[in-house]
Backbone as a printed PyTorch tensor [residue, N CA C, xyz], in Angstrom:
tensor([[[  35.0270,  -86.9660,   34.3200],
         [  34.5680,  -86.9790,   35.6850],
         [  35.7720,  -87.1060,   36.6020]],

        [[  35.7770,  -86.3280,   37.6650],
         [  36.8480,  -86.4900,   38.6380],
         [  36.4600,  -87.5710,   39.6380]],

        [[  37.3590,  -87.8910,   40.5580],
         [  37.1100,  -89.0110,   41.4690],
         [  35.9180,  -88.7480,   42.3920]],

        [[  35.7190,  -87.5200,   42.7990],
         [  34.5660,  -87.2020,   43.6510],
         [  33.2550,  -87.3970,   42.8820]],

        [[  33.2450,  -86.9850,   41.6200],
         [  32.0510,  -87.1780,   40.7980],
         [  31.7860,  -88.6630,   40.5510]],

        [[  32.8430,  -89.4330,   40.3600],
         [  32.6910,  -90.8780,   40.1890],
         [  32.1080,  -91.4920,   41.4640]],

        [[  32.6280,  -91.0770,   42.6160],
         [  32.1310,  -91.5870,   43.8980],
         [  30.6440,  -91.2690,   44.0580]],

        [[  30.2570,  -90.0540,   43.7360],
         [  28.8420,  -89.6620,   43.8430],
         [  27.9630,  -90.4480,   42.8670]],

        [[  28.4790,  -90.6800,   41.6730],
         [  27.7130,  -91.4380,   40.6810],
         [  27.5460,  -92.8900,   41.1230]],

        [[  28.5940,  -93.4780,   41.7100],
         [  28.4670,  -94.8420,   42.2410],
         [  27.4160,  -94.8910,   43.3420]],

        [[  27.3990,  -93.8820,   44.1970],
         [  26.4380,  -93.8330,   45.3090],
         [  25.0110,  -93.6930,   44.7910]],

        [[  24.8390,  -92.9150,   43.7200],
         [  23.5090,  -92.6160,   43.1940],
         [  23.0830,  -93.5290,   42.0440]],

        [[  23.9470,  -94.4250,   41.6250],
         [  23.7100,  -95.2480,   40.4420],
         [  22.3630,  -95.9700,   40.4910]],

        [[  22.0250,  -96.5610,   41.6340],
         [  20.8050,  -97.3750,   41.7250],
         [  19.5520,  -96.5550,   41.4230]],

        [[  19.4600,  -95.3340,   41.9460],
         [  18.2520,  -94.5490,   41.6660],
         [  18.3000,  -93.9400,   40.2700]],

        [[  19.5040,  -93.7040,   39.7470],
         [  19.6100,  -93.1920,   38.3790],
         [  19.0720,  -94.2180,   37.3880]],

        [[  19.4660,  -95.4730,   37.5580],
         [  18.9980,  -96.5340,   36.6650],
         [  17.4870,  -96.7120,   36.8060]],

        [[  16.9950,  -96.6780,   38.0450],
         [  15.5510,  -96.8150,   38.2660],
         [  14.7920,  -95.6600,   37.6180]],

        [[  15.3290,  -94.4510,   37.7070],
         [  14.6940,  -93.2800,   37.0960],
         [  14.6730,  -93.4080,   35.5820]],

        [[  15.7920,  -93.8470,   34.9950],
         [  15.8400,  -94.0210,   33.5390],
         [  14.8580,  -95.0940,   33.0770]],

        [[  14.7560,  -96.1820,   33.8240],
         [  13.8010,  -97.2420,   33.4680],
         [  12.3700,  -96.7210,   33.5490]],

        [[  12.0870,  -95.9420,   34.5890],
         [  10.7470,  -95.3770,   34.7470],
         [  10.4270,  -94.4160,   33.6080]],

        [[  11.3860,  -93.5780,   33.2410],
         [  11.1720,  -92.6280,   32.1420],
         [  10.9570,  -93.3650,   30.8210]],

        [[  11.6890,  -94.4420,   30.6130],
         [  11.5170,  -95.2260,   29.3850],
         [  10.1170,  -95.8200,   29.3410]],

        [[   9.6450,  -96.3420,   30.4670],
         [   8.2850,  -96.8970,   30.5230],
         [   7.2360,  -95.8150,   30.2880]],

        [[   7.4490,  -94.6280,   30.8390],
         [   6.4980,  -93.5340,   30.6390],
         [   6.4540,  -93.1120,   29.1810]],

        [[   7.5870,  -93.1400,   28.4960],
         [   7.6170,  -92.7640,   27.0840],
         [   6.8130,  -93.7620,   26.2540]],

        [[   6.8800,  -95.0100,   26.6300],
         [   6.1680,  -96.0550,   25.8960],
         [   4.6630,  -95.9260,   26.1000]],

        [[   4.2490,  -95.5900,   27.3090],
         [   2.8210,  -95.5400,   27.6310],
         [   2.2900,  -94.1070,   27.7030]],

        [[   2.9970,  -93.1580,   27.1120],
         [   2.6150,  -91.7480,   27.1760],
         [   1.1970,  -91.5410,   26.6510]],

        [[   0.4320,  -90.7250,   27.4000],
         [  -0.9640,  -90.4700,   27.0330],
         [  -1.1220,  -89.2150,   26.1930]],

        [[  -0.0980,  -88.4190,   26.0430],
         [  -0.2020,  -87.2070,   25.2340],
         [  -0.5030,  -85.9770,   26.0680]],

        [[  -0.7120,  -84.8730,   25.3960],
         [  -0.9380,  -83.5830,   26.0370],
         [  -2.4250,  -83.2650,   26.0950]],

        [[  -2.8320,  -82.6040,   27.1850],
         [  -4.2310,  -82.2260,   27.3630],
         [  -4.2810,  -80.7350,   27.6510]],

        [[  -5.1210,  -80.0160,   26.9220],
         [  -5.2710,  -78.5750,   27.1190],
         [  -6.3090,  -78.2880,   28.1910]],

        [[  -6.2520,  -77.0540,   28.7280],
         [  -7.2560,  -76.6130,   29.7000],
         [  -8.6110,  -76.5360,   29.0090]],

        [[  -9.6390,  -76.6890,   29.7940],
         [ -10.9770,  -76.5780,   29.2320],
         [ -11.8820,  -75.7800,   30.1460]],

        [[ -13.0740,  -75.4840,   29.7060],
         [ -14.0380,  -74.7620,   30.5250],
         [ -13.6290,  -73.3290,   30.7720]],

        [[ -13.9900,  -72.8000,   31.9360],
         [ -13.7240,  -71.4020,   32.2820],
         [ -12.2310,  -71.1150,   32.3740]],

        [[ -11.4310,  -72.1240,   32.7680],
         [  -9.9850,  -71.9240,   32.9120],
         [  -9.3250,  -71.5400,   31.6000]],

        [[  -9.8600,  -72.0140,   30.4930],
         [  -9.2410,  -71.7240,   29.2010],
         [  -9.4150,  -70.2660,   28.7980]],

        [[ -10.4150,  -69.5740,   29.3650],
         [ -10.6370,  -68.1760,   28.9950],
         [  -9.9640,  -67.2060,   29.9560]],

        [[  -9.4520,  -67.7020,   31.0870],
         [  -8.8170,  -66.8300,   32.0750],
         [  -7.3900,  -66.5150,   31.6610]],

        [[  -6.9180,  -65.2890,   31.9610],
         [  -5.5290,  -64.9480,   31.6400],
         [  -4.5760,  -65.6840,   32.5740]],

        [[  -3.3840,  -65.9510,   32.0750],
         [  -2.3730,  -66.5820,   32.9260],
         [  -1.5730,  -65.4860,   33.6080]],

        [[  -0.7760,  -65.8580,   34.6030],
         [   0.0340,  -64.8820,   35.3240],
         [   1.0800,  -64.2650,   34.4230]],

        [[   1.5850,  -63.0910,   34.8600],
         [   2.5830,  -62.3860,   34.0570],
         [   3.8520,  -63.2300,   33.9740]],

        [[   4.4630,  -63.2940,   32.8100],
         [   5.6800,  -64.0600,   32.6000],
         [   5.4260,  -65.5250,   32.3060]],

        [[   4.1980,  -65.9390,   32.2440],
         [   3.8680,  -67.3260,   31.9400],
         [   3.1530,  -67.3900,   30.6000]],

        [[   3.3670,  -68.4870,   29.9210],
         [   2.6400,  -68.7000,   28.6720],
         [   1.2680,  -69.2660,   29.0060]],

        [[   0.2640,  -68.7950,   28.2840],
         [  -1.0820,  -69.2980,   28.5260],
         [  -1.3440,  -70.5870,   27.7580]],

        [[  -0.4190,  -70.9630,   26.9000],
         [  -0.5840,  -72.1680,   26.0960],
         [  -0.1150,  -73.3840,   26.8980]],

        [[  -1.0280,  -74.2340,   27.3090],
         [  -0.6280,  -75.3840,   28.1250],
         [   0.2500,  -76.3710,   27.3600]],

        [[   0.0800,  -76.4540,   26.0770],
         [   0.9100,  -77.3570,   25.2820],
         [   2.3500,  -76.8520,   25.2700]],

        [[   2.5250,  -75.5410,   25.0920],
         [   3.8680,  -74.9580,   25.1420],
         [   4.5080,  -75.2160,   26.5000]],

        [[   3.7430,  -75.0020,   27.5680],
         [   4.2670,  -75.2310,   28.9200],
         [   4.6780,  -76.6850,   29.1120]],

        [[   3.8780,  -77.6030,   28.5970],
         [   4.2020,  -79.0200,   28.7380],
         [   5.4340,  -79.3870,   27.9190]],

        [[   5.5620,  -78.8500,   26.7310],
         [   6.7410,  -79.1110,   25.8980],
         [   7.9930,  -78.5820,   26.5950]],

        [[   7.9030,  -77.3960,   27.1750],
         [   9.0370,  -76.8080,   27.8980],
         [   9.4250,  -77.6860,   29.0850]],

        [[   8.4340,  -78.1450,   29.8420],
         [   8.7060,  -79.0100,   30.9900],
         [   9.3800,  -80.3040,   30.5480]],

        [[   8.8790,  -80.8700,   29.4580],
         [   9.4540,  -82.1280,   28.9660],
         [  10.8780,  -81.9350,   28.4440]],

        [[  11.1420,  -80.7940,   27.8440],
         [  12.5050,  -80.5130,   27.3710],
         [  13.4880,  -80.4760,   28.5390]],

        [[  13.0760,  -79.8520,   29.6430],
         [  13.9260,  -79.8190,   30.8370],
         [  14.1470,  -81.2290,   31.3580]],

        [[  13.0960,  -82.0360,   31.3580],
         [  13.2190,  -83.4180,   31.8060],
         [  14.1250,  -84.2180,   30.8720]],

        [[  14.0530,  -83.9560,   29.5670],
         [  14.9130,  -84.6570,   28.6200],
         [  16.3820,  -84.3300,   28.8580]],

        [[  16.6700,  -83.0820,   29.1800],
         [  18.0520,  -82.6830,   29.4820],
         [  18.5390,  -83.4240,   30.7240]],

        [[  17.7060,  -83.4720,   31.7540],
         [  18.0260,  -84.2070,   32.9790],
         [  18.2540,  -85.6840,   32.6710]],

        [[  17.4050,  -86.2620,   31.8480],
         [  17.5190,  -87.6660,   31.4780],
         [  18.8230,  -87.9330,   30.7380]],

        [[  19.1910,  -87.0520,   29.8110],
         [  20.4550,  -87.2150,   29.0760],
         [  21.6480,  -87.1690,   30.0200]],

        [[  21.6030,  -86.2880,   31.0120],
         [  22.6950,  -86.2050,   31.9900],
         [  22.8020,  -87.4980,   32.7890]],

        [[  21.6550,  -88.0400,   33.2040],
         [  21.6670,  -89.3170,   33.9290],
         [  22.2320,  -90.4290,   33.0560]],

        [[  21.8000,  -90.4720,   31.7860],
         [  22.2830,  -91.5080,   30.8710],
         [  23.7970,  -91.4390,   30.7130]],

        [[  24.3420,  -90.2320,   30.5870],
         [  25.7940,  -90.0750,   30.4440],
         [  26.5210,  -90.6230,   31.6630]],

        [[  26.0170,  -90.3260,   32.8480],
         [  26.6640,  -90.7900,   34.0720],
         [  26.5840,  -92.3070,   34.1950]],

        [[  25.4280,  -92.8710,   33.9130],
         [  25.2540,  -94.3210,   34.0100],
         [  26.1530,  -95.0240,   32.9910]],

        [[  26.1790,  -94.5380,   31.7600],
         [  27.0370,  -95.1410,   30.7350],
         [  28.5090,  -95.0250,   31.0960]],

        [[  28.8920,  -93.9330,   31.7010],
         [  30.2770,  -93.7240,   32.1380],
         [  30.6990,  -94.8520,   33.0720]],

        [[  29.8480,  -95.1740,   34.0350],
         [  30.1570,  -96.2470,   34.9820],
         [  30.1060,  -97.6000,   34.2780]],

        [[  29.0870,  -97.8380,   33.4750],
         [  28.9350,  -99.1320,   32.8100],
         [  30.1190,  -99.4590,   31.9050]],

        [[  30.6650,  -98.4540,   31.2430],
         [  31.7960,  -98.6830,   30.3470],
         [  33.0590,  -99.0870,   31.1090]],

        [[  33.1760,  -98.6510,   32.3530],
         [  34.3920,  -98.9260,   33.1200],
         [  34.2830, -100.1690,   33.9970]],

        [[  33.1040, -100.7150,   34.1730],
         [  32.9050, -101.8630,   35.0590],
         [  33.7980, -103.0330,   34.6500]],

        [[  33.9880, -103.2240,   33.3730],
         [  34.8100, -104.3420,   32.8840],
         [  36.2710, -104.2150,   33.3040]],

        [[  36.7010, -103.0230,   33.6630],
         [  38.0870, -102.8040,   34.0660],
         [  38.3750, -103.3200,   35.4790]],

        [[  37.3650, -103.5880,   36.2420],
         [  37.5520, -104.0720,   37.6110],
         [  37.8110, -105.5650,   37.5340]],

        [[  39.0670, -105.9790,   37.7980],
         [  39.4070, -107.3820,   37.6230],
         [  39.6060, -108.1290,   38.9430]],

        [[  39.6610, -107.4310,   40.0500],
         [  39.7950, -108.0640,   41.3480],
         [  38.4260, -108.5930,   41.7730]],

        [[  38.3010, -109.8990,   42.0580],
         [  36.9940, -110.4670,   42.4050],
         [  36.3240, -109.7980,   43.6090]],

        [[  37.1170, -109.4550,   44.6230],
         [  36.5460, -108.8020,   45.7960],
         [  35.9960, -107.4370,   45.4180]],

        [[  36.7480, -106.6900,   44.6010],
         [  36.2870, -105.3780,   44.1400],
         [  35.0350, -105.5030,   43.2710]],

        [[  34.9800, -106.5510,   42.4420],
         [  33.7930, -106.7830,   41.6180],
         [  32.5570, -107.0240,   42.4890]],

        [[  32.7430, -107.8100,   43.5450],
         [  31.6180, -108.0980,   44.4430],
         [  31.1630, -106.8320,   45.1610]],

        [[  32.1080, -106.0440,   45.6460],
         [  31.7750, -104.7860,   46.3240],
         [  31.0860, -103.8430,   45.3400]],

        [[  31.6000, -103.7410,   44.1280],
         [  31.0000, -102.8730,   43.1150],
         [  29.5580, -103.2920,   42.8300]],

        [[  29.3240, -104.5840,   42.7270],
         [  27.9640, -105.0730,   42.4730],
         [  26.9930, -104.5240,   43.5180]],

        [[  27.3720, -104.6230,   44.7760],
         [  26.4760, -104.1510,   45.8380],
         [  26.4210, -102.6280,   45.9200]],

        [[  27.5230, -101.9560,   45.5970],
         [  27.4800, -100.4860,   45.5520],
         [  26.4820, -100.0180,   44.4980]],

        [[  26.4950, -100.6720,   43.3410],
         [  25.5850, -100.2910,   42.2600],
         [  24.1250, -100.5970,   42.5970]],

        [[  23.9060, -101.4960,   43.5280],
         [  22.5510, -101.7790,   43.9980],
         [  22.1070, -100.8080,   45.0910]],

        [[  23.0310,  -99.9360,   45.5250],
         [  22.6910,  -98.9370,   46.5330],
         [  22.8610,  -99.4180,   47.9650]],

        [[  23.6120, -100.4950,   48.1600],
         [  23.8030, -101.0320,   49.5110],
         [  24.8000, -100.1820,   50.2970]],

        [[  24.6090, -100.1290,   51.6070],
         [  25.5130,  -99.3690,   52.4840],
         [  26.7940, -100.1680,   52.7260]],

        [[  27.8230,  -99.4950,   53.2450],
         [  29.0660, -100.1960,   53.5900],
         [  28.7790, -101.3400,   54.5540]],

        [[  27.9270, -101.0910,   55.5410],
         [  27.6190, -102.1120,   56.5410],
         [  26.9310, -103.3160,   55.8880]],

        [[  25.9590, -103.0640,   55.0170],
         [  25.2770, -104.1710,   54.3380],
         [  26.2590, -104.9770,   53.4840]],

        [[  27.1310, -104.2780,   52.7810],
         [  28.1190, -104.9600,   51.9280],
         [  29.0730, -105.7720,   52.7940]],

        [[  29.5300, -105.1770,   53.8820],
         [  30.4620, -105.8720,   54.7760],
         [  29.8440, -107.1500,   55.3160]],

        [[  28.5850, -107.0860,   55.7230],
         [  27.9040, -108.2690,   56.2620],
         [  27.7350, -109.3300,   55.1790]],

        [[  27.2570, -108.9220,   53.9850],
         [  27.0100, -109.8890,   52.9050],
         [  28.2880, -110.5810,   52.4320]],

        [[  29.4140, -109.8320,   52.4290],
         [  30.6650, -110.3810,   51.8950],
         [  31.6410, -110.8100,   52.9870]],

        [[  31.2150, -110.7110,   54.2390],
         [  32.0650, -111.0660,   55.3850],
         [  33.3720, -110.2750,   55.3540]],

        [[  33.2420, -108.9690,   55.1910],
         [  34.3810, -108.0520,   55.1890],
         [  34.1770, -107.0240,   56.3020]],

        [[  35.2370, -106.2980,   56.6170],
         [  35.0710, -105.1780,   57.5380],
         [  34.6210, -103.9590,   56.7280]],

        [[  34.0590, -102.9820,   57.4300],
         [  33.6560, -101.7500,   56.7310],
         [  34.8740, -101.0720,   56.1070]],

        [[  36.0280, -101.1590,   56.7700],
         [  37.2470, -100.5680,   56.2150],
         [  37.6520, -101.2490,   54.9120]],

        [[  37.5190, -102.5840,   54.8540],
         [  37.8320, -103.2980,   53.6100],
         [  36.9110, -102.8500,   52.4780]],

        [[  35.6430, -102.6420,   52.7910],
         [  34.6930, -102.1610,   51.7810],
         [  35.1240, -100.7830,   51.3000]],

        [[  35.5140,  -99.9110,   52.2340],
         [  35.9730,  -98.5670,   51.8680],
         [  37.2040,  -98.6210,   50.9590]],

        [[  38.1540,  -99.5000,   51.2940],
         [  39.3730,  -99.6200,   50.4780],
         [  39.0370, -100.1330,   49.0790]],

        [[  38.1530, -101.1140,   49.0060],
         [  37.7270, -101.6230,   47.6950],
         [  37.0890, -100.5000,   46.8850]],

        [[  36.2310,  -99.7230,   47.5190],
         [  35.5610,  -98.6160,   46.8380],
         [  36.5840,  -97.6160,   46.3000]],

        [[  37.6170,  -97.3220,   47.0820],
         [  38.6670,  -96.3940,   46.6250],
         [  39.4000,  -96.9590,   45.4100]],

        [[  39.6940,  -98.2660,   45.4420],
         [  40.3580,  -98.8910,   44.2870],
         [  39.4490,  -98.8600,   43.0590]],

        [[  38.1640,  -99.0920,   43.2700],
         [  37.1920,  -99.0740,   42.1700],
         [  37.1390,  -97.6900,   41.5440]],

        [[  37.0490,  -96.6640,   42.3650],
         [  36.9900,  -95.2790,   41.8710],
         [  38.2600,  -94.9420,   41.0990]],

        [[  39.3850,  -95.3600,   41.6370],
         [  40.6650,  -95.1070,   40.9650],
         [  40.7190,  -95.8210,   39.6100]],

        [[  40.2680,  -97.0730,   39.5670],
         [  40.2790,  -97.8400,   38.3130],
         [  39.3490,  -97.2150,   37.2810]],

        [[  38.1770,  -96.7700,   37.7110],
         [  37.2380,  -96.1360,   36.7800],
         [  37.8320,  -94.8410,   36.2430]],

        [[  38.4340,  -94.0670,   37.1200],
         [  39.0560,  -92.8050,   36.7090],
         [  40.1800,  -93.0640,   35.6950]],

        [[  41.0150,  -94.0520,   35.9830],
         [  42.1230,  -94.3780,   35.0750],
         [  41.6130,  -94.9160,   33.7440]],

        [[  40.5610,  -95.7220,   33.7870],
         [  39.9880,  -96.2720,   32.5570],
         [  39.5630,  -95.1430,   31.6250]],

        [[  38.8320,  -94.1880,   32.1440],
         [  38.3250,  -93.1180,   31.3000],
         [  39.4170,  -92.1280,   30.9110]],

        [[  40.4110,  -91.9520,   31.7690],
         [  41.5360,  -91.0910,   31.3900],
         [  42.2990,  -91.7070,   30.2190]],

        [[  42.4600,  -93.0320,   30.2480],
         [  43.2230,  -93.6930,   29.1870],
         [  42.4260,  -93.8530,   27.8970]],

        [[  41.0980,  -93.7880,   27.9890],
         [  40.2540,  -93.9330,   26.7920],
         [  39.7030,  -92.6090,   26.2990]],

        [[  40.1180,  -91.5040,   26.9030],
         [  39.6960,  -90.1600,   26.4560],
         [  38.2050,  -90.0850,   26.1980]],

        [[  37.3960,  -90.3600,   27.2240],
         [  35.9420,  -90.3440,   27.0260],
         [  35.4460,  -88.9330,   26.7470]],

        [[  34.6300,  -88.7460,   25.6950],
         [  34.1010,  -87.4270,   25.3630],
         [  32.9390,  -87.0450,   26.2800]],

        [[  32.6160,  -85.7590,   26.3220],
         [  31.4440,  -85.2220,   27.0240],
         [  31.4890,  -85.3670,   28.5390]],

        [[  32.6350,  -85.7620,   29.1030],
         [  32.7060,  -85.9170,   30.5450],
         [  34.0050,  -85.3030,   31.0170]],

        [[  33.9610,  -84.5940,   32.1410],
         [  35.1590,  -83.9840,   32.7130],
         [  36.1490,  -85.0580,   33.1080]],

        [[  37.4220,  -84.8080,   32.8720],
         [  38.4680,  -85.7590,   33.2160],
         [  38.8530,  -85.6190,   34.6800]],

        [[  39.1890,  -86.7400,   35.3040],
         [  39.7230,  -86.7340,   36.6630],
         [  41.2320,  -86.6450,   36.5910]],

        [[  41.8920,  -86.6770,   37.7440],
         [  43.3380,  -86.5950,   37.7530],
         [  43.9290,  -87.9260,   37.3230]],

        [[  45.0800,  -87.8760,   36.6440],
         [  45.6920,  -89.0910,   36.1270],
         [  46.6270,  -89.6810,   37.1890]],

        [[  46.6480,  -91.0070,   37.2700],
         [  47.5760,  -91.7000,   38.1380],
         [  48.1590,  -92.8570,   37.3470]],

        [[  49.3050,  -93.3550,   37.7770],
         [  49.9600,  -94.4060,   37.0080],
         [  49.8480,  -95.7760,   37.6850]],

        [[  49.2400,  -95.8670,   38.8530],
         [  49.1290,  -97.1250,   39.5650],
         [  47.8970,  -97.8800,   39.0620]],

        [[  48.0740,  -99.1620,   38.7320],
         [  46.9840, -100.0020,   38.2080],
         [  46.2500, -100.6540,   39.3610]],

        [[  44.9210, -100.6710,   39.2980],
         [  44.0940, -101.3140,   40.3180],
         [  44.2670, -102.8200,   40.2330]],

        [[  44.3130, -103.4810,   41.3230],
         [  44.4490, -104.9130,   41.2250],
         [  44.3390, -105.5210,   42.5380]]])
């Protein structure tokens, strides 16, 4: 992941985790597949569509599974690097970023300026990028390498 992708993942982290939790709950309580019945089952489907509702549902779920795997990769990418943030102020800012809080909300909660929150976020992104560059994480695009340590 490059730094822009890391920034976007930090911004979207809260809804990604909520989506994964919701999908996990749906898998546990899944009701199964239901076929068409009555007159609808005898009607032809449109051209280019399968008339088999089970096939259509399996196809839809496969697309959702691919989306879910992509979300899981992004969330795990961030979770693996969180331990690399050793500055207490950056840790506090990261906590609220992962909860989906705005710069203004974070600044108010931590008694910082919005600029300080922005600087912390830049250091966090840099540290995450360096962590994954140094650990050669598979299945994720690499960001640019830098030699300055976050602190």
